[in-house]
C-alpha positions in Angstrom: -35.8 8.2 -50.2 -35.7 11.8 -48.7 -33.0 12.6 -46.3 -34.1 13.0 -42.7 -34.3 16.8 -41.6 -31.4 18.0 -39.8 -32.1 18.9 -36.1 -32.0 22.5 -35.6 -30.3 22.1 -32.2 -28.3 19.4 -31.1 -24.7 18.3 -30.0 -23.1 20.1 -33.1 -25.2 23.3 -32.6 -22.4 25.1 -31.0 -19.8 24.1 -33.8 -22.3 25.2 -36.6 -22.9 28.6 -34.9 -19.3 29.3 -34.6 -19.0 28.3 -38.4 -21.7 30.7 -39.5 -20.5 33.4 -37.1 -17.1 33.2 -38.7 -18.5 33.7 -41.9 -20.9 36.6 -41.1 -18.4 38.4 -38.9 -15.9 38.2 -41.9 -18.6 39.6 -44.1 -20.1 42.2 -42.2 -18.0 42.9 -39.2 -18.7 42.8 -35.6 -21.3 45.6 -35.6 -23.1 44.5 -38.8 -23.4 40.8 -37.9 -26.3 40.2 -35.6 -27.3 37.3 -33.5 -30.7 37.0 -35.3 -28.6 36.8 -38.5 -26.5 34.1 -37.1 -29.2 32.0 -35.6 -31.2 32.3 -38.8 -28.7 30.9 -40.9 -28.0 28.1 -38.4 -31.6 27.3 -38.2 -31.9 27.9 -34.3 -34.2 30.2 -32.2 -32.2 33.3 -30.6 -33.0 31.6 -27.1 -31.0 28.5 -28.2 -28.3 30.8 -29.6 -27.9 32.5 -26.2 -27.8 29.1 -24.4 -24.4 28.6 -25.9 -23.2 32.1 -26.2 -24.8 34.6 -23.9 -23.9 37.6 -26.0 -22.6 38.6 -29.4 -19.3 39.9 -27.6 -18.9 36.4 -25.9 -19.6 34.6 -29.5 -17.2 37.2 -31.1 -14.5 36.3 -28.4 -14.9 32.7 -29.2 -14.5 33.3 -33.0 -11.3 35.0 -32.0 -10.1 32.3 -29.7 -10.4 30.0 -32.7 -8.4 32.2 -35.0 -5.7 32.5 -32.3 -5.5 28.9 -31.9 -5.3 28.3 -35.9 -2.9 30.8 -36.1 -0.7 29.3 -33.3 -0.2 26.3 -35.4 1.9 28.4 -37.8 3.8 29.6 -35.0 4.6 26.2 -33.6 5.6 25.0 -37.1 8.3 27.5 -37.1 9.4 27.1 -33.6 9.7 23.7 -33.9 12.0 23.7 -37.1 15.8 23.2 -36.6 17.4 25.5 -39.3 19.1 28.9 -39.7 17.7 32.1 -39.4 17.0 32.9 -43.0 15.5 29.5 -43.8 13.2 29.8 -40.6 12.1 33.4 -41.9 11.2 32.0 -45.4 9.4 29.1 -43.4 7.3 31.6 -41.4 6.6 33.6 -44.4 5.4 30.6 -46.5 3.5 29.1 -43.8 1.6 32.3 -43.0 0.8 32.7 -46.7 -0.5 29.2 -47.0 -2.6 29.6 -43.7 -4.1 33.1 -45.3 -5.1 31.2 -48.5 -6.6 28.4 -46.4 -8.6 30.7 -44.0 -9.7 33.8 -46.1 -12.6 34.6 -43.5 -10.0 34.5 -40.4 -8.0 37.2 -42.6 -11.1 39.4 -43.0 -11.9 39.3 -39.4 -8.4 40.2 -38.1 -8.4 43.0 -40.7 -11.9 44.3 -39.4 -10.7 43.9 -35.8 -8.0 46.2 -36.3 -10.0 48.8 -38.4 -13.5 48.6 -36.7 -13.1 48.0 -33.1 -10.8 50.7 -31.8 -13.1 51.4 -29.0 -13.7 48.0 -27.9 -9.9 47.3 -28.0 -9.6 50.3 -25.5 -11.8 48.5 -23.2 -10.1 45.0 -23.0 -7.1 44.2 -20.8 -5.3 42.2 -23.4 -5.9 41.7 -27.3 -6.3 37.9 -28.1 -3.6 38.0 -30.8 -1.0 39.4 -28.5 0.5 36.2 -27.7 0.7 34.5 -31.0 2.0 37.7 -32.4 4.8 37.7 -29.8 5.9 34.4 -30.8 6.1 35.6 -34.5 8.0 38.6 -33.7 10.5 36.5 -31.8 11.3 34.8 -35.0 12.9 38.2 -36.0 14.2 39.2 -32.6 16.3 36.2 -32.5 17.8 36.5 -35.9 18.8 40.2 -34.8 20.1 38.9 -31.6 22.4 36.3 -33.8 23.4 39.0 -36.1 21.6 37.6 -39.1 19.0 40.5 -39.6 19.3 43.9 -39.9 18.3 46.5 -37.0 14.6 47.2 -37.2 11.6 47.2 -34.9 10.7 43.6 -35.2 7.1 44.0 -34.3 6.6 46.7 -36.9 8.5 44.5 -39.5 6.2 41.6 -38.6 3.3 43.8 -39.4 4.7 44.7 -42.8 5.0 41.0 -43.6 1.5 40.2 -42.3 0.0 43.4 -43.9 1.5 42.6 -47.3 0.2 39.1 -47.4 -3.1 39.9 -46.1 -3.9 42.8 -48.3 -2.8 40.9 -51.5 -5.0 37.9 -50.5 -8.0 39.9 -49.6 -7.8 42.1 -52.5 -6.8 39.4 -55.2 -10.3 38.5 -56.3 -11.2 42.3 -57.1 -7.8 43.3 -58.4 -7.6 40.1 -60.5 -10.8 41.0 -62.2 -10.0 44.7 -62.6 -6.4 43.9 -63.9 -7.3 40.9 -65.8 -4.7 38.9 -63.9 -4.3 35.1 -64.2 -4.9 34.3 -60.6 -2.6 31.3 -60.2 0.2 33.3 -62.1 -0.4 36.4 -59.8 -0.3 34.4 -56.6 3.2 32.6 -57.7 4.5 35.8 -58.7 3.4 37.5 -55.7 4.5 34.9 -53.1 8.0 34.9 -54.7 8.6 38.6 -55.1 7.2 39.5 -51.6 9.6 37.1 -50.0 12.6 38.3 -52.2 11.8 42.1 -51.1 11.2 41.2 -47.5 14.5 38.9 -47.2 16.3 41.9 -48.8 15.1 44.2 -46.2 15.5 42.2 -43.1 18.6 39.9 -43.7 22.1 41.3 -43.7 24.0 41.1 -47.0 26.5 38.7 -45.7 24.0 36.3 -44.4 21.5 36.6 -47.6 24.6 35.7 -49.9 25.3 32.7 -47.6 21.7 31.3 -47.7 21.5 31.9 -51.5 24.6 30.1 -51.8 23.4 27.1 -49.9 20.2 27.0 -51.8 22.0 26.4 -55.0 
């Protein structure tokens, strides 16, 4: 018996629009993805799409809100953990790494947001990711205040962490083929090496040695 055709418009339409918008904004960027493309893939007319999101800008903002909410779970996980500064930084790194592996489209959108939308960012009062980035920066700043981490600009160091993981994860499908890497092995090696290098750059030697002894 044939399945009944799925209604083009219904209670779940808004959610389907957001899911398709995330995919197309990740693939084509804000300027490359059109409302017609999004509505066509969802299977609804432009009028129905505009009922839920009056403009492409409003839809894009809703996608950024979802990314911020999702990324906030990483910050919350780290904030709730009761552990020393070194272990907290490792938890943050691993939590973000896992988040990136599970949300490749979100990574692409954030990367495009930073590269493609300079003019739009100049016109907005506050960047969507400012709050959650501030919470992540606090992990580094708090460790510095307690004397565990070296002196550095915590915001810039945060972007070193996020940038290295993001670039690797987004580039792995292409680089893996070009370099003939075993993907699972490359992921495991990068994850370990990047954390080791970042920890040596951030954590004072005495605190790092203490943490290494504790882990043995």
